[in-house]
C-alpha positions as CSV (number, residue, x, y, z in Angstrom):
1,M,106.4,78.5,121.2
2,M,109.4,79.4,119.1
3,M,110.3,82.7,119.3
4,Y,112.9,84.7,117.6
5,L,114.9,87.5,120.6
6,K,118.2,87.5,118.5
7,K,119.5,91.0,116.8
8,I,118.8,91.0,112.9
9,A,122.3,91.0,111.1
10,M,122.8,93.7,108.3
11,I,122.6,92.3,105.4
12,S,124.6,93.3,101.4
13,V,123.5,94.4,98.9
14,G,123.9,91.1,97.0
15,V,121.9,89.2,100.0
16,L,119.2,91.7,99.2
17,A,119.2,91.3,95.2
18,T,118.3,88.0,95.6
19,F,114.9,88.2,97.3
20,A,115.6,84.7,99.3
21,A,112.1,83.1,100.8
22,C,110.1,86.8,99.5
23,S,108.8,85.4,96.4
24,N,106.0,85.9,94.3
25,S,106.0,82.3,93.0
26,D,106.4,79.2,93.4
27,S,110.9,79.9,93.7
28,P,111.7,81.7,96.6
29,S,114.8,83.4,94.8
30,D,112.1,84.8,91.5
31,G,111.0,87.7,93.3
32,P,110.5,91.0,92.4
33,E,114.1,93.7,91.1
34,T,116.1,94.7,94.9
35,P,114.4,98.8,94.7
36,S,117.9,100.2,96.0
37,V,119.2,99.4,92.4
38,E,120.8,102.5,90.1
39,T,119.9,102.9,86.5
40,G,122.1,105.1,85.2
41,K,119.5,107.1,84.3
42,D,118.5,110.7,85.1
43,V,114.8,109.3,85.9
44,R,114.3,106.5,88.4
45,I,110.9,104.7,88.0
46,L,109.8,102.1,90.0
47,V,106.4,100.1,88.2
48,T,104.7,97.2,89.3
49,T,101.7,96.1,86.6
50,N,98.3,94.2,88.2
51,T,99.9,91.0,86.3
52,R,103.2,91.0,88.3
53,S,104.5,91.3,84.7
54,K,106.2,93.9,86.3
55,D,106.9,93.2,90.2
56,L,108.3,96.7,91.4
57,A,110.3,96.6,88.4
58,R,113.0,99.2,88.6
59,E,113.4,101.1,85.4
60,G,114.8,104.7,84.1
61,V,114.9,107.4,81.3
62,D,117.2,110.0,80.2
63,F,115.7,113.6,80.5
64,S,114.8,114.7,76.3
65,K,117.5,116.9,74.6
66,K,114.0,118.0,72.3
67,D,111.6,120.2,72.9
68,N,108.0,118.9,74.9
69,M,106.0,119.0,71.5
70,S,103.7,116.1,73.6
71,P,99.9,116.6,74.6
72,T,99.7,113.8,77.2
73,T,102.2,116.6,79.3
74,I,102.2,116.6,82.5
75,T,103.7,119.5,84.5
76,L,105.2,120.6,88.1
77,D,104.2,123.1,89.6
78,P,105.2,123.7,92.7
79,S,104.4,127.2,93.5
80,V,101.0,125.7,94.5
81,R,102.2,123.6,98.0
82,Y,99.7,121.3,99.9
83,Q,100.6,118.7,103.2
84,E,104.0,118.0,104.4
85,M,104.2,114.5,104.4
86,D,105.3,112.2,107.2
87,G,105.5,108.8,105.7
88,F,104.2,106.0,104.6
89,G,103.6,102.1,106.6
90,A,102.3,99.3,108.2
91,A,100.4,98.1,111.2
92,I,103.4,95.8,113.5
93,T,100.6,94.6,115.3
94,G,101.2,91.4,117.8
95,S,100.7,89.0,114.6
96,S,102.7,90.2,112.5
97,C,105.7,90.3,115.1
98,Y,104.8,86.6,116.0
99,N,105.0,85.5,112.2
100,L,108.2,87.2,111.3
101,S,110.1,85.7,114.7
102,Q,108.8,82.3,113.3
103,M,110.8,83.1,110.1
104,N,114.4,81.4,109.1
105,E,117.0,84.5,110.8
106,A,118.1,85.4,107.3
107,A,115.0,85.5,105.6
108,R,113.5,87.9,108.3
109,A,116.2,90.0,108.5
110,N,115.6,90.1,104.1
111,F,112.6,90.8,104.9
112,L,112.4,93.9,106.8
113,E,116.0,95.8,104.6
114,E,113.6,95.4,101.6
115,T,111.2,97.2,103.3
116,F,112.3,99.7,105.3
117,S,115.9,100.5,104.5
118,E,116.0,104.0,102.3
119,K,118.7,102.9,100.6
120,N,118.6,99.2,100.2
121,G,114.6,99.0,100.2
122,L,111.3,100.2,99.6
123,G,111.9,103.4,103.0
124,Y,108.7,102.1,104.5
125,S,108.9,105.1,107.4
126,Y,105.9,105.0,109.2
127,V,104.5,102.4,111.3
128,R,100.7,101.8,113.9
129,I,101.1,99.7,117.3
130,S,98.1,99.0,119.4
131,I,98.9,100.1,123.0
132,G,98.2,96.8,124.8
133,C,96.0,94.2,122.6
134,S,94.4,94.6,119.2
135,D,92.4,91.9,117.3
136,F,95.3,90.9,116.2
137,S,97.5,90.0,119.2
138,L,98.5,86.5,120.9
139,S,96.0,87.5,123.7
140,E,93.8,90.3,125.1
141,Y,96.0,92.3,128.1
142,T,96.4,95.8,128.8
143,C,99.4,97.4,130.3
144,C,97.6,97.9,133.9
145,D,95.5,94.8,134.0
146,E,95.5,94.5,137.7
147,K,93.8,97.3,139.3
148,G,95.6,100.1,140.0
149,I,98.3,102.9,138.2
150,E,100.6,101.9,140.4
151,N,100.7,98.5,138.6
152,F,101.6,99.7,135.1
153,K,103.4,97.2,133.5
154,I,104.7,96.2,129.9
155,E,103.7,93.0,129.2
156,W,104.8,89.9,127.6
157,E,103.8,90.4,123.8
158,D,105.3,93.7,123.8
159,E,108.1,92.8,125.7
160,K,108.9,89.8,123.9
161,L,107.8,90.5,120.4
162,V,106.5,94.1,119.2
163,I,109.9,96.2,121.6
164,P,112.8,93.6,119.3
165,T,111.3,94.2,116.0
166,L,110.4,97.7,116.7
167,K,114.6,98.1,117.8
168,D,114.8,95.6,113.8
169,I,113.2,98.2,112.1
170,L,114.8,101.7,113.9
171,A,118.1,100.2,113.0
172,I,117.1,99.5,109.9
173,N,115.6,103.1,109.2
174,P,115.9,105.2,112.3
175,N,113.5,108.2,110.4
176,I,110.7,105.7,112.0
177,K,108.0,107.2,112.9
178,I,105.3,105.3,115.6
179,I,101.5,106.1,116.3
180,A,100.1,104.1,118.2
181,A,95.9,103.4,119.8
182,P,94.8,101.7,122.6
183,W,92.1,99.0,121.0
184,T,90.6,99.1,125.3
185,C,91.6,100.8,128.3
186,P,91.9,98.8,131.6
187,K,88.6,96.3,132.0
188,W,88.7,97.8,136.2
189,M,88.1,101.4,134.4
190,K,85.4,100.4,132.6
191,V,81.3,101.0,133.1
192,K,79.0,99.3,130.7
193,S,77.8,102.9,129.7
194,L,77.7,106.6,131.6
195,S,74.1,106.3,131.7
196,N,74.1,102.8,133.5
197,P,77.8,102.8,135.6
198,V,78.1,100.0,136.9
199,P,81.2,98.2,136.4
200,F,82.1,96.4,133.1
201,D,84.1,93.5,133.1
202,S,84.8,92.3,129.3
203,W,87.3,93.3,126.6
204,T,84.4,94.4,124.5
205,S,82.3,97.1,124.3
206,G,81.5,99.6,127.5
207,Q,83.5,102.5,128.1
208,L,85.8,104.6,130.0
209,N,84.2,105.7,133.4
210,P,84.6,109.5,133.6
211,D,86.2,108.6,137.6
212,Y,89.8,107.4,136.2
213,Y,90.4,110.1,133.3
214,Q,93.9,111.1,134.9
215,D,95.0,107.6,135.9
216,Y,94.3,106.4,131.9
217,A,95.7,109.8,131.1
218,T,98.9,108.7,133.3
219,Y,98.9,105.3,132.0
220,F,99.4,107.2,128.8
221,V,101.6,108.9,129.7
222,K,103.8,105.9,131.1
223,W,103.2,103.7,128.4
224,V,104.9,106.3,125.8
225,Q,107.3,106.9,129.0
226,A,108.6,103.2,128.9
227,F,108.4,102.8,125.1
228,E,110.8,105.9,124.9
229,A,112.7,104.2,127.5
230,Q,114.0,101.6,124.8
231,G,115.1,103.6,122.0
232,L,111.1,104.2,120.5
233,P,109.8,107.2,120.9
234,I,106.0,107.4,120.0
235,Y,105.6,109.7,117.6
236,A,101.8,110.6,117.6
237,V,99.2,108.5,119.5
238,T,95.2,108.3,119.4
239,P,92.7,108.0,122.5
240,Q,91.2,104.9,120.7
241,N,91.0,103.4,117.8
242,E,87.4,102.6,116.4
243,P,85.3,104.8,119.5
244,L,82.2,104.2,117.7
245,N,82.9,100.8,117.7
246,R,81.3,98.3,120.4
247,G,82.2,94.6,118.8
248,N,86.0,94.0,118.5
249,S,87.4,91.9,120.6
250,A,88.7,94.7,123.1
251,S,86.7,97.7,121.9
252,L,85.5,100.5,123.7
253,F,82.8,103.3,123.1
254,M,84.1,107.0,122.5
255,G,81.4,109.3,121.4
256,W,83.1,113.2,120.2
257,E,81.9,114.3,123.7
258,E,84.2,111.9,125.9
259,Q,86.9,111.8,123.6
260,R,87.1,115.9,123.7
261,D,86.5,115.8,127.6
262,F,88.6,113.0,128.1
263,I,92.1,114.6,126.2
264,K,91.1,118.4,128.0
265,Q,90.7,117.7,131.3
266,A,93.6,114.8,131.4
267,L,95.5,113.5,128.2
268,G,96.3,116.6,126.3
269,P,97.7,118.7,129.7
270,Q,99.5,114.9,131.3
271,F,101.4,115.3,128.0
272,K,102.6,118.6,128.7
273,A,102.8,118.5,132.4
274,A,105.8,114.9,131.3
275,G,107.3,117.3,128.6
276,L,106.2,115.0,125.9
277,T,105.8,116.1,121.9
278,T,103.9,112.9,121.2
279,K,101.0,114.4,119.1
280,I,97.6,114.1,119.4
281,Y,95.2,112.7,116.7
282,A,91.3,112.7,117.3
283,F,88.6,110.1,116.5
284,D,90.5,107.2,114.4
285,H,87.6,105.6,112.9
286,N,85.3,105.4,109.3
287,Y,84.7,107.9,106.8
288,N,80.8,108.2,107.7
289,Y,81.2,107.7,111.0
290,D,79.5,104.5,111.7
291,N,76.1,106.6,111.0
292,M,75.9,107.7,114.1
293,A,73.8,110.9,113.4
294,D,75.1,112.5,117.1
295,Q,78.5,111.5,115.7
296,Q,78.8,113.0,112.1
297,G,82.0,115.3,111.8
298,Y,83.3,113.9,114.9
299,P,86.9,115.3,115.1
300,A,85.3,118.9,113.8
301,K,83.2,118.9,116.6
302,M,86.0,118.5,119.5
303,Y,88.0,121.2,117.2
304,A,85.1,123.4,118.2
305,D,86.1,123.4,122.0
306,A,89.3,125.4,122.1
307,E,90.3,124.4,125.6
308,A,90.3,120.3,123.7
309,S,91.6,121.6,120.7
310,Q,94.7,122.6,121.8
311,Y,96.0,119.5,122.3
312,I,94.5,118.3,119.5
313,D,97.6,118.3,116.4
314,G,94.5,116.6,114.0
315,A,92.5,113.4,113.1
316,A,92.7,110.1,112.1
317,Y,90.6,108.0,109.2
318,H,90.5,104.5,108.4
319,N,88.1,103.8,105.6
320,Y,85.7,100.5,106.3
321,G,82.8,103.4,105.6
322,G,81.7,105.9,103.7
323,D,83.9,107.7,100.8
324,K,87.5,109.8,101.2
325,S,86.1,112.6,100.6
326,E,85.2,113.5,103.9
327,L,88.3,113.8,104.2
328,K,88.9,116.9,102.1
329,N,85.1,118.2,104.3
330,I,87.0,118.4,107.2
331,Q,90.4,119.9,105.5
332,A,88.2,122.6,104.7
333,A,86.0,123.2,107.8
334,N,89.7,122.8,109.7
335,P,92.7,124.0,107.5
336,G,94.7,124.6,110.3
337,K,94.4,120.8,111.7
338,E,96.9,117.7,109.8
339,L,94.7,114.1,108.6
340,V,96.4,111.0,108.8
341,F,94.8,107.3,107.1
342,T,95.6,105.1,109.9
343,E,93.9,102.0,108.6
344,T,92.6,100.0,105.9
345,S,92.6,95.8,105.6
346,I,92.4,93.3,102.3
347,G,90.1,90.5,103.1
348,T,88.3,87.1,101.8
349,W,85.0,90.5,101.2
350,N,87.0,92.5,99.3
351,D,88.5,89.5,97.3
352,G,92.3,90.9,98.6
353,R,94.6,88.2,97.4
354,N,93.6,89.0,93.4
355,L,96.3,91.9,92.6
356,N,94.8,92.0,89.2
357,V,92.2,94.1,90.9
358,R,93.3,95.1,94.3
359,L,96.3,96.8,93.2
360,L,94.3,99.0,91.7
361,D,91.5,99.6,93.5
362,D,93.4,99.9,96.3
363,M,96.2,102.3,94.4
364,E,93.5,104.8,93.7
365,Q,91.7,104.7,97.3
366,V,93.6,104.7,99.9
367,A,97.5,105.5,98.8
368,L,96.7,108.4,96.0
369,G,92.9,109.1,97.0
370,T,93.8,110.0,100.5
371,V,96.9,112.0,99.9
372,N,95.2,113.6,97.2
373,N,92.6,114.8,100.2
374,W,95.2,115.8,102.1
375,C,96.8,113.0,104.6
376,R,99.9,113.2,105.4
377,G,100.4,109.8,106.0
378,V,99.0,106.8,104.8
379,I,99.1,103.0,106.6
380,V,97.4,99.9,105.8
381,W,96.8,97.3,108.4
382,N,98.7,94.5,109.4
383,L,102.1,93.7,108.3
384,M,102.6,90.1,108.0
385,L,100.2,87.4,108.0
386,D,100.1,83.5,107.8
387,Q,98.2,81.8,105.5
388,K,94.9,81.5,107.3
389,G,95.2,85.9,108.2
390,A,96.5,84.4,111.8
391,P,97.3,85.0,114.3
392,N,93.7,86.8,115.1
393,R,91.4,86.9,117.8
394,P,88.0,86.0,118.4
395,G,85.4,88.8,117.7
396,G,87.7,90.4,115.8
397,C,88.9,90.3,112.2
398,T,88.9,86.7,111.1
399,T,88.8,86.8,107.6
400,C,91.7,89.8,106.7
401,Y,94.8,89.1,104.9
402,G,98.1,91.3,105.2
403,A,100.0,93.4,103.5
404,V,101.9,90.1,102.4
405,D,101.2,86.3,103.5
406,I,103.5,83.5,105.2
407,S,103.7,80.5,103.8
408,N,102.4,78.6,106.8
409,D,106.3,76.7,107.1
410,F,107.2,80.4,107.6
411,S,109.6,80.6,104.7
412,K,108.2,81.8,101.2
413,I,106.3,85.4,101.1
414,T,103.5,86.6,98.6
415,R,103.2,90.6,98.5
416,N,99.5,90.9,98.4
417,S,98.7,95.0,97.0
418,H,98.3,96.9,100.1
419,Y,102.8,95.8,100.6
420,Y,102.8,97.7,97.0
421,I,101.0,100.8,96.9
422,I,102.9,101.7,100.0
423,G,106.2,100.6,98.6
424,H,105.4,102.5,95.7
425,M,105.1,105.7,97.8
426,S,107.9,105.7,100.4
427,A,110.4,104.5,97.7
428,V,109.5,108.0,96.1
429,V,107.6,110.4,98.4
430,K,109.8,110.6,101.3
431,P,109.2,112.1,105.3
432,G,109.1,116.7,105.2
433,A,108.5,116.1,101.0
434,V,105.4,118.5,100.4
435,R,102.9,118.1,97.8
436,I,103.0,120.0,94.9
437,G,100.7,121.1,92.0
438,T,100.4,119.6,88.4
439,K,98.8,121.2,85.1
440,G,98.0,119.6,81.8
441,Y,97.1,115.8,80.9
442,T,94.7,114.7,82.6
443,A,92.6,111.7,81.7
444,N,89.5,108.9,82.8
445,G,92.0,106.5,84.5
446,I,95.2,108.4,85.3
447,I,95.1,109.5,88.9
448,Y,98.4,110.6,89.8
449,S,100.1,113.1,92.9
450,A,103.7,114.9,93.0
451,F,105.7,115.9,95.5
452,E,109.4,118.0,96.0
453,N,111.5,115.8,98.3
454,T,113.4,117.6,101.5
455,D,117.0,116.3,98.9
456,G,116.4,118.4,96.0
457,T,114.6,116.1,94.1
458,Y,111.4,115.5,92.6
459,A,108.2,112.8,93.2
460,M,105.4,111.3,90.9
461,V,103.2,108.2,92.2
462,L,100.9,107.7,89.2
463,L,98.2,104.9,88.4
464,N,97.3,103.7,84.9
465,K,94.2,102.0,85.6
466,T,93.1,101.0,82.0
467,T,93.9,98.4,79.3
468,D,95.7,100.7,77.7
469,A,99.5,101.3,77.4
470,K,100.2,105.0,77.9
471,K,103.1,107.3,76.4
472,I,103.0,110.7,79.3
473,T,105.9,113.3,79.7
474,L,106.4,114.5,83.0
475,S,107.7,117.9,83.0
476,D,109.1,120.1,86.2
477,G,109.7,123.2,84.1
478,N,113.3,122.6,83.3
479,N,113.8,119.3,81.7
480,H,111.4,116.6,80.9
481,F,111.0,113.2,79.6
482,T,109.0,110.1,78.4
483,Y,107.9,107.2,79.6
484,N,105.1,104.5,78.4
485,V,103.1,103.7,81.3
486,P,101.9,100.2,80.6
487,S,97.9,99.2,81.0
488,N,97.3,98.5,84.5
489,S,99.9,99.9,86.3
490,V,101.3,101.4,89.4
491,V,104.4,103.8,88.3
492,S,106.6,105.5,90.8
493,Y,109.3,108.9,89.4
494,S,111.9,110.5,91.2
495,W,114.5,113.1,89.8
496,D,116.9,115.4,90.7
497,K,116.2,119.0,90.2
């Protein structure tokens, strides 16, 4: 098995402009424009249509010198302030790291720079990784497969693939945030069920034996410290990926009462004792709680316990069931807690490679839909998979696609909808930005969100999911400008106050 273990070389903006081997067509140099190119205009614009007639195209317009009489004016209102933003990104799974490792060194460096650089690329700012294996790893493993917490160690896949990739990404963008979740605890910590607490030697399903709460919390502490020793600070963790899913290739059932007890009895106190500032987000699963009546409102039930709540920063959600309106429900009932969106995938079930459909739907439901319902961060699933949606684990998702696909010879990248929707957000909405209010023009099929960045810029991301171009004027109260938004497109704007 070939492995790429060399440090990527920094490449020039001139090389970036070619986007070699990162094409959406048969020609490896026929990719989108370099996102960092300055237009020399007052307003910087990034635009993508669902036909790729405009493919991350960099454009610009100047502020208007005329009085604004346009009936299609959207006015920013920074006096109305919502959540602070943490960032946007994708999962750096073992599979994604493996595929990246097979690429030509220059093409790989090119792609990572295009994706993560704040100056020369799209500025992805948040990544998700697994603690141990996921269903997109090369094998099943945890960091303590031999019984006894004293046997904790970082395994081969993390050491040789994940950690080097993360180091390369942080070298490009030192402000990257990392959130992590386990798919399972070590098997020796499992029982078949809490009502039948016999040892359960299986990667799939089972429950955490309460007798091992302290050992498992120590496992988390050791894992965070091991990554931080590699120069990889862990911003946040969730105690369990998809805690209501017993069926994944690696999985563990953890109902809300179990998670509450694990956090308040072990994980929270141990993080505090170790001096870790890593955030803890609860839940990390679907809007509809997998239709389990006793699990409805999972994180809110945990917040009701003051002892547990003191350690919980907020909740994480996926969208494989239910509706994004649940985010607003949870926020309204618990306004002091944060929300992040940590996983969604495209695949065969939702015509995942059809940008005609997916760009518009994913922008509405995932990127803008979660942000407009109070999420501070938005992360999609695998950054990169091959043409077969691999490598993957039997029993996990074998029909998923990545944010990008890599060809069988690892020479050509095709960007799918998830790459675009995250890029359109991260390119203009920077960590620390605050979502702000808007007033004025609204119309069916026009969806948007506005932000104030910490660097003195405003940002707006707008979706036009209608079949007509829309001439829309944006105003910040001091300046205004008009741009003809193409039909079926996403447009990101940024301008100085």
